[in-house]
C-alpha positions in Angstrom: -9.8 22.9 20.8 -8.3 21.7 24.0 -4.9 20.1 23.5 -3.7 17.6 26.1 -0.3 17.9 27.8 0.9 14.5 26.6 0.2 11.9 23.9 0.9 8.3 23.0 3.2 7.0 20.3 4.6 3.7 19.1 8.4 3.2 19.0 10.6 0.3 17.7 12.5 -1.4 20.5 13.8 -4.6 18.6 14.6 -5.5 15.1 12.7 -8.7 14.4 14.8 -11.5 12.7 11.6 -12.9 11.2 7.9 -12.2 11.8 7.4 -9.2 14.1 5.9 -9.7 17.5 4.1 -7.1 19.6 7.0 -6.9 22.0 9.1 -5.4 19.2 7.2 -2.2 19.7 6.5 -0.1 22.8 3.5 2.3 23.3 4.8 5.2 25.4 3.3 8.5 26.6 5.4 11.6 26.1 5.0 15.4 26.6 3.2 17.3 23.9 5.6 19.1 21.6 5.4 22.8 20.5 5.7 23.7 16.8 8.5 26.0 15.8 8.6 28.6 13.0 7.5 26.9 9.8 5.9 23.9 11.6 2.4 22.8 12.6 1.1 20.5 15.3 -1.2 17.8 13.8 -3.8 15.9 15.7 -3.8 12.5 13.9 -7.1 11.1 12.8 -5.9 8.1 10.8 -2.6 6.2 10.7 -1.7 4.2 7.6 -0.3 0.7 8.0 1.6 -0.5 4.9 3.8 -3.4 4.0 6.8 -1.2 3.2 7.1 -0.4 7.0 8.4 -3.9 7.6 11.5 -3.0 5.5 12.1 0.1 7.6 12.5 -2.2 10.7 15.6 -3.8 9.3 19.2 -2.8 10.1 20.3 -3.2 6.5 19.9 -0.1 4.4 17.0 0.1 1.9 15.7 2.7 -0.5 14.8 5.0 2.4 16.0 5.6 6.0 15.2 2.8 8.4 13.7 3.4 11.8 16.2 3.6 14.6 15.7 1.7 17.9 13.7 3.9 20.3 12.4 6.0 17.4 8.7 6.4 16.3 7.6 3.9 13.7 7.3 5.5 10.2 3.9 5.8 8.6 1.6 8.1 6.7 -1.1 10.0 8.6 -4.0 12.2 7.9 -5.1 14.7 10.6 -6.1 18.2 11.6 -3.8 21.1 12.2 -4.3 22.3 15.8 -1.4 24.8 16.0 0.4 26.5 13.2 3.5 28.6 12.8 3.5 27.8 9.1 2.8 30.3 6.3 0.7 27.9 4.2 -1.2 25.7 6.7 -3.7 27.1 9.2 -5.5 25.7 12.2 -8.4 23.5 11.0 -6.7 22.4 7.8 -6.8 18.6 7.1 -3.4 17.5 6.0 -1.5 14.3 5.0 2.2 13.6 5.7 4.4 10.8 6.9 4.5 11.6 10.6 4.6 8.2 12.1 2.7 6.0 14.6 1.6 8.7 17.1 -1.5 10.6 18.2 0.0 14.0 17.7 3.0 15.0 15.5 5.0 18.0 14.4 4.6 18.5 10.6 5.1 21.1 7.9 7.7 19.5 5.7 7.9 19.7 1.9 5.7 16.6 1.4 2.8 17.8 3.6 -0.3 18.5 1.6 -3.8 19.7 2.3 -6.6 17.2 1.9 -9.9 18.2 0.3 -12.5 16.6 2.5 -15.2 17.3 -0.1 -13.8 14.7 -2.5 -14.1 11.7 -0.2 -13.8 10.7 3.5 -10.4 12.0 4.8 -9.3 8.4 5.5 -8.8 8.0 1.7 -5.8 10.4 1.9 -4.0 7.4 3.2 -5.5 5.1 0.6 -7.2 5.5 -2.8 -6.4 9.3 -2.8 -3.0 8.8 -1.2 0.2 6.8 -1.5 -1.6 3.4 -2.3 -3.7 5.1 -5.0 -0.7 6.7 -6.6 1.2 3.4 -6.4 -1.6 1.6 -8.3 -2.0 4.4 -10.9 1.6 4.9 -11.9 2.7 1.3 -11.3 0.1 -0.1 -13.7 -0.1 2.7 -16.3 3.6 3.6 -16.4 5.3 0.3 -15.7 2.6 -2.2 -16.9 1.7 -0.2 -20.0 -1.7 -2.0 -20.4 -3.3 -2.0 -23.8 -7.1 -2.7 -24.5 -7.8 -6.4 -24.7 -4.8 -7.5 -22.8 -4.8 -9.8 -19.7 -3.6 -8.3 -16.4 -2.9 -10.4 -13.3 -2.8 -8.7 -9.9 -1.5 -10.4 -6.7 -2.8 -9.3 -3.3 -5.9 -8.2 -5.3 -8.0 -7.2 -2.3 -5.3 -5.1 -0.7 -5.0 -1.3 -0.7 -3.0 -1.2 -4.0 -4.3 -4.4 -5.7 -8.0 -3.5 -5.5 -7.2 -0.3 -7.4 -4.9 -1.8 -9.9 -7.6 -4.1 -11.1 -10.2 -1.5 -11.4 -7.9 0.8 -13.3 -7.1 -2.1 -15.6 -10.8 -2.6 -16.4 -11.1 1.1 -17.2 -8.2 0.7 -19.6 -10.3 -2.0 -21.4 -8.3 -5.0 -20.1 -9.3 -8.4 -18.8 -8.2 -8.5 -15.2 -7.5 -11.6 -13.0 -6.9 -11.2 -9.3 -5.1 -13.5 -6.8 -6.1 -13.2 -3.1 -6.3 -15.4 0.0 -9.7 -16.7 1.0 -13.2 -17.1 -0.5 -14.5 -13.8 1.0 -11.7 -11.7 -0.5 -12.0 -13.4 -3.9 -15.8 -12.8 -3.9 -15.3 -9.1 -3.1 -12.7 -8.8 -5.9 -14.9 -10.4 -8.5 -18.4 -9.4 -7.5 -17.9 -5.9 -6.0 -14.7 -4.6 -7.8 -15.6 -6.2 -11.2 -12.5 -8.3 -11.8 -13.1 -10.9 -14.5 -11.9 -13.7 -12.1 -10.1 -14.1 -8.8 -8.0 -17.1 -7.7 -7.8 -18.2 -4.1 -4.2 -19.1 -3.7 -4.9 -20.8 -0.3 -7.4 -23.2 -1.9 -5.8 -23.8 -5.3 -3.7 -27.0 -5.3 -2.1 -26.1 -8.6 -1.9 -22.4 -9.2 -0.1 -22.8 -12.6 -3.0 -24.9 -13.8 -5.6 -22.5 -12.4 -3.9 -19.6 -14.1 -3.8 -21.4 -17.4 -7.6 -22.1 -17.1 -8.5 -18.4 -16.5 -5.8 -17.0 -18.8 -5.9 -19.3 -21.8 -4.2 -16.7 -24.0 -1.5 -16.1 -21.4 -0.7 -13.1 -19.2 0.4 -9.7 -20.7 0.8 -7.6 -17.6 1.6 -8.8 -14.0 1.4 -6.4 -11.1 3.4 -8.1 -8.4 2.7 -7.3 -4.8 3.8 -10.5 -3.2 6.7 -12.3 -4.8 7.5 -15.9 -3.9 5.7 -18.9 -5.2 2.6 -17.0 -6.3 4.7 -14.8 -8.6 6.7 -17.8 -9.9 3.4 -19.4 -11.1 2.3 -16.1 -12.8 5.6 -15.6 -14.5 5.7 -19.1 -15.9 2.5 -18.0 -17.8 3.8 -14.6 -19.0 3.4 -13.9 -22.7 6.0 -12.7 -25.2 6.7 -9.0 -24.6 4.9 -9.2 -21.3 5.4 -6.4 -18.7 5.9 -6.9 -15.0 5.5 -4.0 -12.5 7.5 -5.0 -9.4 5.7 -3.2 -6.5 6.4 -5.4 -3.5 7.1 -8.9 -2.2 5.1 -9.2 1.1 5.4 -13.0 1.1 9.2 -12.6 1.8 9.3 -9.5 4.1 9.4 -11.6 7.3 11.8 -14.2 5.9 15.3 -14.3 7.4 16.6 -16.1 4.3 14.1 -15.9 1.4 13.6 -19.2 -0.5 15.0 -19.4 -4.0 12.6 -19.6 -6.8 13.0 -21.2 -10.2 15.6 -19.6 -12.5 13.3 -17.7 -14.9 15.7 -15.2 -16.3 16.4 -17.3 -19.3 12.7 -17.5 -20.1 12.4 -13.7 -19.8 15.2 -13.3 -22.3 13.5 -15.5 -24.9 10.1 -14.0 -24.3 11.5 -10.4 -24.3 9.8 -9.7 -20.9 10.2 -6.3 -19.3 10.5 -6.3 -15.5 10.5 -2.8 -13.8 10.8 -2.1 -10.2 9.5 1.2 -9.0 8.9 3.4 -6.0 5.8 5.6 -6.0 7.9 8.7 -5.1 9.5 8.4 -8.6 6.3 10.1 -9.9 5.7 12.7 -7.2 5.8 15.6 -9.6 2.8 14.1 -11.4 0.7 13.4 -8.4 -1.8 16.3 -9.0 -2.8 15.0 -12.4 -3.3 11.4 -11.0 -5.1 12.6 -8.0 -7.6 14.5 -10.1 -8.2 11.5 -12.3 -8.6 9.2 -9.3 -11.0 11.7 -7.8 -13.1 11.8 -11.0 -13.3 8.1 -11.1 -14.4 7.8 -7.5 -17.1 10.5 -8.0 -18.4 8.7 -11.1 -18.6 5.4 -9.2 -16.0 3.8 -11.4 -13.5 3.2 -8.6 -14.5 1.5 -5.4 -12.4 0.9 -2.3 -12.5 -1.0 1.0 -10.9 -0.1 4.3 -10.0 -2.2 7.3 -10.0 0.1 10.3 -9.0 -0.6 14.0 -9.3 2.0 16.7 -6.6 3.2 19.1 -2.9 3.7 18.7 -2.3 0.7 21.0 -3.9 -1.6 18.4 -1.3 -0.6 15.7 1.3 -3.3 16.4 -1.2 -6.1 16.3 -2.9 -4.8 13.2 0.4 -4.4 11.5 1.5 -8.0 12.2 -1.9 -9.3 11.0 -1.6 -7.3 7.8 1.8 -8.9 7.0 0.0 -12.3 7.5 -2.8 -11.2 5.1 -5.4 -11.0 7.8 -6.6 -7.5 6.7 -9.4 -7.0 4.2 -8.7 -3.8 2.3 -6.6 -0.7 3.2 -5.3 -1.1 6.8 -5.9 2.0 8.9 -5.7 2.9 12.6 -8.4 5.4 13.7 -7.3 7.5 16.7 
């Protein structure tokens, strides 16, 4: 394989106070790096765009290191090893690691893994068979603890994580209600993914009333991807001994001063509700078991997934901004 002498990457040049704009990023061309002992050079095939990346653009410390100004934007990739000085990875291996928004990258760290291209298309290593899949699997089963016959509500139900949470919930014998933005997304969630119902938060004038109509026995498990007013409505309908898996709050990621919601903690005390925040890497030692199970479900046709793919590294900033607005339909990827 012929390797060029330079490649393109996307770096952060400004920390957005609110919603990011394309000028917060810069696409630049830089010389091709050479791997050192224990490293590989990866030609990126797909770049994963995920909501958590917005948090890495802030100056305030979070649960992981933020991106410095002038530094490559963080992000998971799947690609092919084109040079190797690593004892485990050889040229031609398909691998996945968080190597950032760039066409080529030096990899070989402890989290790099080989991707079995016989299981599913390699793009799924950034989706259903990657971090989003593990987030859905452990977030629902470990934090939500669903029991057969219970009602689960999933926000951002057509997104990379939400679409999987609902399907896993159905496999657990639960009734699953999705919340998504727009008639097309709701139709996909209900008709193609098999959710029992899906509410369009953009069209519903009274989400509390709509939830009561589709969840007449209340809500036992809430998988929260969005926070804000949507989550307020769900939590007002939570059952006694309900469980809440706090995965994300995309509705507030661009807010400079997040709006205050109703004071629900007193209600949670009386109802004995369990709220658990989690980070997918909490469960990294158990990934192999979960990956095997997800792979089996996919092969058996029990898990479906949808990807939203744009082409070209220069399209990454715009696609990322759109994803934070909810414009994507499925797992957001950039194909190189």
